[in-house]
N, C-alpha and C positions, 0 to 999 in steps of 0.2 A: 450935980449932974443927975440926969434922969436915967432910969433904967431902960433898957431896950425892950421893945415889944416883941412878942413871939411872931415870927412870919413863917409861912410854909411854901416858899417859892412864888412864882408868878401864877396868877389865875388865868390871865389871857393877855394878849397883845393886840391892840386895836390899830389897824393900818388903813389909811385912807387911799382909795384907788379911783381912777377915772373910769375904767372899764371893768365892771365887777366880774363878769363871766371870764374874761381873759386873765384876770388876776387869779381867780380861783383855779383856772387851768394851769397857770404858771406854778403855783404851789402844789398842785396835785401831780403834775408831770415831773417836776424836778425833785420834790421831796416826799411825795406820797400822801399828802394831806387829802382828806375826804370832807365833803359837806356833812355838817351835823344838823343845823337847822337855819332857816332864813330869818332875817329881820324884815318886817314889812311896814310900810306906811302908805296910807291911802290907796290900798290895793295893788301896790307893786313892791317887788323885793328891792330893798335898799342895802342889804348886807348879807353876809354868810358867816356863821360860826364854822370854823374848821377844826377838825380833830386829827391827831396823828396817832396811827396805830401802835407805835413803838415808844410812846412816851414823850414825843416832842411837845413843845409848848402849845397850848390852844391859841388859835389866831382868830381874830374877827376882822373881816375885811368890810369896809363901809364905803359905799359909793359917795364920794366927796371930791370931785375934780379939783376945786380950788385948793383944798388942804393938801391933795396929792401933789400938785404943782409946787406948792410951798415947800414940801418935803424933798423935792428932787435934789439929788447930790448929797443928801444928809444921811450919814450912817445911823439908821434908826434903831437897829436891833442886831444882836449877835446870838446866833444859835450855839448851844453847847453840843459837841459831839464826843463820842467815847475815846477816840484815839487818832493817831496820825494817818492810819489807813483810810479812815472814813473821810478825813479832810481831803486826802488825795483822790478818793473816789468821787467826792462831790466836785472837785476841780475838773476831773475828767468828764463828768456829766455836763458841767458848764461849757467846757470846751466843745463837746459834741453838739451842743445846741446853739453855739455861737454867742453865749451870754458873757458880757464883759466882767472881768474881776481883777483883783489885784495880785493874783498868783499866790502860791503857797509860800509863806514866810515864816522865819523863826518867831517864836513868841515866848512869853514868860513861862508858859506851860506847853512844851513841845512846839507845835506849829499852829499857824492861823491862816485863814483864807479870807482876807478882808475885801471890802468894796465890791461886793457882788451886786451888779445892777439888776435890781428887781423891777416889778411893775412901776411905771411912771418914773423910772430913774431913781427910786428910793434905793439906798444902799443897805446891804445886809452883810453880815460876816458869819464865819464858822470857826469856832475856837475849841481846842481840846479842853474838856472840862473833866478833870480827874474826879472820880467818885470815891469818897472816903470808905474804907472798909467798915462793915457794920460791927 
């Protein structure tokens, strides 16, 4: 058996989108992400690296309509949140914006909010991720 390598969490998550600016706005408005730097090819912006001010995972949105269509309906990524109150707060934000989701549900750790319909119909989730005491 091989020994495990040391990992330090996720560096970033790359997400294909068909409309780059509306996807950036979705993550900014809903979750508070901000543009960090653009990706450019042949003089035009083809993607954005996004950062989150309170430690959320780095996201990279890439303009790729064909791959975005292929991911439609697929639960691509689940965000970790600190507690049930935050899950319920996100659910309320989604409801206020008319964004489709699976509702707050019981989970192995507290509750989850699965099947949040993001840009291009790609699905995201929000799960309580308990942090171990140092």
